[in-house]
C-alpha positions as CSV (number, residue, x, y, z in Angstrom):
1,M,53.1,266.2,74.5
2,T,55.4,264.8,71.8
3,M,53.1,261.8,71.4
4,M,50.1,264.1,71.0
5,V,51.8,266.2,68.4
6,G,52.7,263.0,66.5
7,L,49.2,261.7,66.7
8,L,47.8,265.0,65.4
9,A,50.3,264.9,62.5
10,A,49.3,261.4,61.6
11,M,45.6,262.3,61.6
12,A,46.3,265.3,59.4
13,I,48.1,263.1,56.9
14,V,45.2,260.6,56.9
15,L,42.6,263.4,56.5
16,R,44.7,264.9,53.6
17,A,44.9,261.5,51.9
18,S,41.2,261.0,52.4
19,S,40.4,264.4,51.1
20,G,42.7,263.9,48.1
21,S,41.1,260.6,47.2
22,A,37.6,262.1,47.4
23,Q,38.8,265.0,45.3
24,T,40.3,262.6,42.7
25,T,37.1,260.6,42.5
26,E,35.0,263.7,42.1
27,T,37.4,265.1,39.5
28,A,37.2,261.9,37.5
29,A,33.4,262.0,37.4
30,Q,33.4,265.7,36.6
31,Q,36.0,265.2,33.9
32,A,33.9,262.4,32.3
33,F,30.7,264.5,32.5
34,K,32.2,267.3,30.5
35,E,31.8,265.2,27.3
36,D,28.6,263.6,28.4
37,V,25.6,264.1,26.1
38,H,23.6,265.5,29.0
39,A,26.3,268.1,29.8
40,T,26.3,269.3,26.2
41,A,22.5,269.6,26.5
42,G,22.9,272.0,29.4
43,L,22.0,269.6,32.3
44,T,24.0,269.5,35.5
45,C,24.6,266.9,38.2
46,A,21.5,268.0,40.1
47,A,19.3,266.7,37.2
48,C,20.0,263.2,38.5
49,H,21.4,263.7,42.0
50,Q,19.0,265.4,44.4
51,G,20.2,267.7,47.2
52,A,23.5,269.6,47.6
53,P,26.7,268.3,46.0
54,A,28.1,267.2,49.3
55,T,25.3,264.8,49.7
56,Y,25.4,263.2,46.3
57,A,25.5,259.4,46.5
58,A,25.2,256.5,44.2
59,L,21.6,255.8,43.1
60,P,20.0,252.5,44.1
61,R,20.1,250.2,41.0
62,T,16.3,249.7,41.0
63,A,15.9,253.5,40.8
64,I,18.2,254.2,37.8
65,A,15.8,253.2,35.0
66,P,12.8,255.0,36.4
67,L,15.0,258.1,36.9
68,C,16.2,258.0,33.3
69,G,12.6,257.4,32.2
70,K,11.4,260.6,33.7
71,C,13.1,262.5,30.9
72,H,13.4,260.0,28.2
73,S,9.7,259.1,28.3
74,D,8.5,262.7,28.0
75,P,7.9,263.5,24.3
76,A,7.5,267.3,24.9
77,Y,10.7,267.5,26.9
78,M,12.9,265.2,24.7
79,K,11.8,266.8,21.4
80,G,13.3,270.0,22.6
81,F,16.7,268.4,22.0
82,D,15.9,266.2,19.0
83,P,12.6,266.2,17.0
84,Q,13.3,262.6,15.9
85,V,14.3,261.2,19.3
86,R,12.6,258.0,20.6
87,V,10.7,258.1,23.9
88,D,9.8,254.5,24.3
89,Q,13.1,253.2,25.8
90,Y,11.8,252.9,29.3
91,T,8.6,251.2,28.2
92,Q,10.6,248.7,26.2
93,Y,12.9,248.1,29.1
94,L,10.0,247.1,31.3
95,T,9.2,244.4,28.7
96,S,12.7,243.1,28.5
97,A,14.3,240.2,30.3
98,H,16.4,242.7,32.2
99,G,13.5,245.0,33.1
100,K,11.2,242.3,34.3
101,R,13.7,241.0,36.7
102,M,14.8,244.4,37.8
103,S,11.1,245.3,38.5
104,G,11.0,242.1,40.7
105,G,13.9,243.3,42.8
106,E,16.7,241.4,41.1
107,T,19.6,243.9,41.0
108,R,22.2,241.8,39.2
109,V,20.6,242.4,35.8
110,A,21.4,245.2,33.4
111,T,20.1,248.7,33.8
112,C,20.6,251.9,31.8
113,S,24.0,252.8,33.3
114,D,25.4,249.3,32.8
115,C,25.1,249.7,29.0
116,H,25.4,253.5,28.5
117,G,27.7,254.4,31.4
118,A,27.0,257.0,34.1
119,H,28.9,260.3,33.7
120,G,30.5,259.8,30.2
121,I,27.4,258.9,28.2
122,R,27.7,259.6,24.4
123,R,25.2,259.6,21.6
124,V,24.4,256.2,20.2
125,R,25.6,257.2,16.8
126,D,29.0,258.3,18.3
127,A,31.6,255.6,17.4
128,R,33.0,256.0,20.9
129,S,29.7,255.1,22.5
130,S,29.6,251.9,24.5
131,V,26.6,250.8,22.5
132,A,28.1,251.6,19.0
133,P,28.3,248.6,16.7
134,L,32.0,248.0,17.3
135,N,31.6,248.3,21.1
136,V,28.2,246.8,21.9
137,V,29.3,243.2,22.1
138,Q,32.0,244.0,24.7
139,T,29.4,246.0,26.6
140,C,27.1,242.9,26.7
141,A,30.0,240.7,27.5
142,K,30.5,242.4,30.8
143,C,27.6,240.3,32.1
144,H,27.0,237.6,29.5
145,D,30.7,236.5,29.4
146,D,30.7,236.0,33.2
147,P,30.1,232.3,34.1
148,V,29.3,233.0,37.7
149,R,26.8,235.8,37.0
150,M,25.1,233.8,34.2
151,A,24.9,230.6,36.2
152,A,22.8,232.4,38.7
153,F,20.1,232.8,36.0
154,G,20.5,229.3,34.5
155,S,22.3,230.6,31.4
156,R,25.6,229.8,29.8
157,A,28.3,232.4,29.3
158,T,29.0,231.3,25.7
159,P,27.1,233.8,23.4
160,V,29.9,236.3,23.1
161,K,32.5,233.7,22.5
162,D,30.3,231.9,19.9
163,W,29.5,235.2,18.1
164,S,33.1,236.1,18.0
165,A,33.7,233.0,15.9
166,S,30.8,233.7,13.5
167,V,30.6,235.1,10.0
168,H,28.8,238.1,11.5
169,A,31.7,239.0,13.7
170,A,34.1,238.6,10.8
171,A,32.1,241.0,8.8
172,L,32.1,243.6,11.5
173,L,35.5,243.2,13.1
174,K,37.6,242.2,10.1
175,R,35.9,244.0,7.2
176,G,34.5,246.9,9.2
177,D,30.9,246.4,8.1
178,T,29.0,248.2,10.8
179,S,25.7,246.8,9.4
180,A,26.7,243.3,10.4
181,P,24.5,241.8,13.2
182,T,25.5,242.3,16.8
183,C,23.7,241.4,20.1
184,S,21.2,244.3,19.8
185,T,20.5,243.6,16.1
186,C,18.9,240.3,16.9
187,H,17.8,240.7,20.5
188,G,16.8,244.3,20.5
189,S,18.4,247.0,22.8
190,H,16.0,248.4,25.4
191,G,13.5,245.6,24.9
192,A,16.2,242.9,24.7
193,T,14.6,239.4,24.9
194,P,15.8,236.1,23.4
195,P,13.6,235.5,20.4
196,G,11.3,232.4,20.7
197,V,11.1,229.5,18.4
198,T,8.5,231.0,16.2
199,Q,10.2,234.4,16.1
200,V,13.8,233.4,15.1
201,A,13.0,233.3,11.3
202,N,11.5,236.8,11.5
203,V,14.7,238.1,13.1
204,C,16.9,236.5,10.5
205,A,14.6,237.7,7.7
206,Q,15.4,241.3,8.6
207,C,18.6,240.8,6.6
208,H,18.2,237.5,4.8
209,V,15.0,238.4,3.0
210,R,15.3,236.2,-0.1
211,E,16.2,233.1,1.9
212,A,13.3,233.7,4.3
213,E,10.8,234.0,1.4
214,L,12.1,230.7,-0.1
215,F,11.8,228.9,3.1
216,R,8.3,230.1,3.9
217,A,7.2,228.8,0.5
218,S,9.0,225.5,0.9
219,P,7.7,222.1,2.2
220,K,9.9,222.5,5.3
221,K,7.9,225.3,6.7
222,A,4.8,223.3,7.6
223,I,7.0,220.4,8.9
224,F,9.1,222.7,11.1
225,D,6.0,224.4,12.5
226,Q,4.6,221.0,13.4
227,I,7.6,219.8,15.3
228,D,8.3,223.2,16.8
229,Q,11.7,223.5,15.1
230,P,13.3,227.0,15.1
231,E,13.8,227.1,11.3
232,C,17.0,228.9,10.5
233,L,18.7,227.7,13.7
234,A,18.3,224.1,12.7
235,C,21.0,224.4,10.1
236,H,22.9,227.6,10.9
237,G,22.8,227.8,14.7
238,N,22.2,231.1,16.5
239,H,25.4,232.9,17.8
240,R,28.1,230.8,16.1
241,V,26.8,231.3,12.6
242,E,29.4,229.9,10.2
243,H,29.8,230.6,6.5
244,P,27.8,227.8,4.7
245,T,29.6,225.6,2.3
246,D,28.4,223.2,-0.4
247,A,29.6,220.3,1.8
248,W,26.6,221.1,4.1
249,V,24.4,219.4,1.4
250,G,24.6,215.6,1.5
251,F,24.3,212.5,3.7
252,K,27.8,212.4,5.2
253,E,29.7,214.7,7.6
254,P,29.9,217.7,7.6
255,A,26.5,217.8,5.8
256,V,23.8,219.3,8.0
257,C,21.2,217.4,6.0
258,A,22.6,214.2,7.6
259,M,21.4,215.4,11.0
260,C,17.8,214.5,10.0
261,H,18.0,212.7,6.6
262,D,19.5,209.5,5.2
263,E,19.5,208.1,1.7
264,R,16.3,206.0,2.3
265,M,14.1,208.9,3.5
266,K,11.7,211.1,1.5
267,G,13.5,214.0,0.0
268,A,16.7,212.1,-0.5
269,S,16.5,212.6,-4.3
270,T,16.3,216.4,-3.8
271,I,19.3,216.4,-1.6
272,T,21.2,214.2,-4.1
273,A,20.3,216.4,-7.1
274,T,21.2,219.6,-5.2
275,Q,24.5,218.1,-4.1
276,K,25.4,217.0,-7.7
277,G,24.3,220.4,-9.1
278,L,26.5,222.3,-6.7
279,A,29.5,220.0,-7.3
280,D,29.1,220.1,-11.1
281,M,28.9,223.9,-11.1
282,T,31.9,224.3,-8.8
283,A,34.0,221.9,-10.9
284,K,33.1,223.5,-14.2
285,I,33.8,227.0,-12.9
286,G,37.1,225.9,-11.5
287,A,38.2,224.2,-14.7
288,A,37.2,227.3,-16.8
289,E,39.1,229.6,-14.5
290,V,42.3,227.4,-15.0
291,V,42.0,227.4,-18.8
292,L,41.2,231.1,-19.0
293,T,44.1,232.1,-16.8
294,R,46.5,230.0,-18.9
295,A,45.3,231.7,-22.0
296,E,45.6,235.2,-20.5
297,R,49.1,234.6,-19.2
298,A,50.1,233.5,-22.7
299,G,48.8,236.8,-24.1
300,M,45.5,235.7,-25.6
301,L,42.3,237.7,-25.4
302,V,39.5,235.8,-23.7
303,D,37.0,238.6,-22.8
304,D,34.0,236.5,-24.0
305,G,35.2,233.7,-21.7
306,R,35.5,236.0,-18.7
307,A,32.0,237.3,-19.3
308,A,30.6,233.8,-19.5
309,L,32.4,232.9,-16.3
310,R,31.0,235.9,-14.5
311,D,27.6,234.7,-15.6
312,A,28.3,231.3,-14.3
313,R,29.4,232.6,-10.9
314,E,26.2,234.7,-10.6
315,H,24.2,231.5,-11.2
316,E,26.3,229.8,-8.6
317,I,25.5,232.4,-6.0
318,H,21.7,232.3,-6.8
319,S,21.7,228.5,-6.8
320,R,23.1,228.4,-3.3
321,V,20.3,230.8,-2.2
322,L,17.8,228.5,-3.9
323,V,18.9,225.6,-1.6
324,H,16.4,227.2,0.9
325,A,13.5,226.2,-1.5
326,F,14.2,222.6,-0.6
327,A,13.0,221.6,-4.1
328,T,14.7,220.3,-7.2
329,K,13.1,222.4,-10.0
330,P,13.9,226.0,-8.9
331,F,17.4,225.0,-8.0
332,A,18.0,223.2,-11.3
333,D,16.5,226.1,-13.3
334,M,19.3,228.2,-11.9
335,A,22.1,225.7,-11.7
336,D,21.9,224.2,-15.2
337,P,22.4,227.5,-17.0
338,G,25.3,228.2,-14.6
339,V,26.9,224.9,-15.7
340,R,26.4,225.7,-19.3
341,A,27.9,229.2,-18.9
342,A,31.0,227.7,-17.2
343,Q,31.3,225.2,-20.0
344,E,31.1,228.0,-22.6
345,S,33.7,229.9,-20.7
346,Q,36.0,226.9,-20.7
347,T,35.4,226.4,-24.4
348,V,36.5,230.0,-25.1
349,G,39.7,229.4,-23.2
350,E,40.4,226.1,-24.9
351,R,39.9,227.7,-28.4
352,A,42.3,230.5,-27.4
353,L,44.9,227.9,-26.3
354,H,44.4,225.9,-29.5
355,E,44.8,229.1,-31.5
356,L,48.0,229.8,-29.6
357,Q,49.3,226.3,-30.5
358,V,48.5,226.9,-34.1
359,R,50.3,230.2,-34.0
360,R,53.3,228.6,-32.4
361,R,53.4,225.8,-34.9
362,G,53.2,228.3,-37.8
363,L,55.9,230.4,-36.2
364,F,58.1,227.3,-35.8
365,A,57.5,226.3,-39.4
366,A,58.3,229.8,-40.6
367,T,61.4,229.9,-38.5
368,V,62.6,226.6,-39.9
369,V,62.1,227.9,-43.5
370,I,63.8,231.2,-42.8
371,V,66.7,229.5,-41.1
372,G,67.0,227.0,-43.9
373,F,67.0,229.8,-46.4
374,L,69.7,231.7,-44.5
375,V,71.9,228.6,-44.3
376,T,71.5,227.9,-48.0
377,L,72.3,231.5,-48.7
378,W,75.3,231.4,-46.5
379,F,76.7,228.3,-48.4
380,K,75.9,229.9,-51.7
381,I,77.9,233.1,-50.8
382,R,80.8,231.0,-49.6
383,R,80.9,229.0,-52.9
384,L,80.8,232.2,-54.9
385,G,83.5,233.8,-52.8
386,G,85.7,230.7,-53.2
387,A,85.3,230.5,-57.0
388,G,86.1,234.2,-57.4
389,G,89.4,233.9,-55.5
390,E,91.0,231.0,-57.6
391,P,94.0,232.1,-60.0
392,H,93.6,231.6,-63.8
393,A,95.7,229.0,-65.7
């Protein structure tokens, strides 16, 4: 009897623990759903989970996207919540690398809930959303940063790591520029697919419009099309896009020109002229900055010099963009005035320093004269004082 009572007590404890665990899980889902975009729209659990609450179960992964699509692909229904809402997400998903594999029965690829969540879904424009600019990379990283998962698809788990070291990541994470490119900016969101060789430049051109126009009009365009070269990626890479420097132009490391060119090949003169133009402009601007700073610290006004230096820096920026023309003339037409502006700026600073020296020499000469006069006056006063104090004979 005692053993039976003990057994019943143990079973009761297990049942209570099991019930408490289920209650905790249910409460967590319910708590998350309170701030879910669907809850704020008036939907309930039954909108996705069929049957009574006691029979709710996790949906099969292959059924999630079609389920979401029932509502999100219905214009009449969705516009009741937002007249501007998109209704092509599911259609795009079916064209994506994820959707194609999922349609084929591969359940390890991403579906709606992997990116947006399940019970705590927030609006995309909500900064707390898992697909907001500051969060989307980490959302993608859940799969694309997993070596085991990515190896199963013949891919490397390096994109997130590479992007994190890029100029784009620095703009977003360090400077807070939410317009900086993330995964979905270049690959798309619902229709996410790696851009092909002929499409990469179009993706980059969404932001880098001027550079793209110059490249398309350059002699490189036809050559790259002929050899099936992915244009922008040839020099800049894809995920680990680093800030370009003038050292990239030339025939020695770390010049990217050197990957394809040497000094004997056609186009070497253009590379040499561009390299020299950039170096001259940088040197002149640096020299002008030093001279102007010295003059300003000495209290001289060099406003004209500063204006000329700003003009030189503008030419420097545009000249670096014109590198994408891969031609001598448009680059020189921008770089040469920049060099002249920098020289003018330096001349203003040198004149100011020369004037400062003239003023100092004049001040020194005047000081010598004044001191000499005071010394002479002092001796004169002493002589007069001494003569007036002598007794008469």
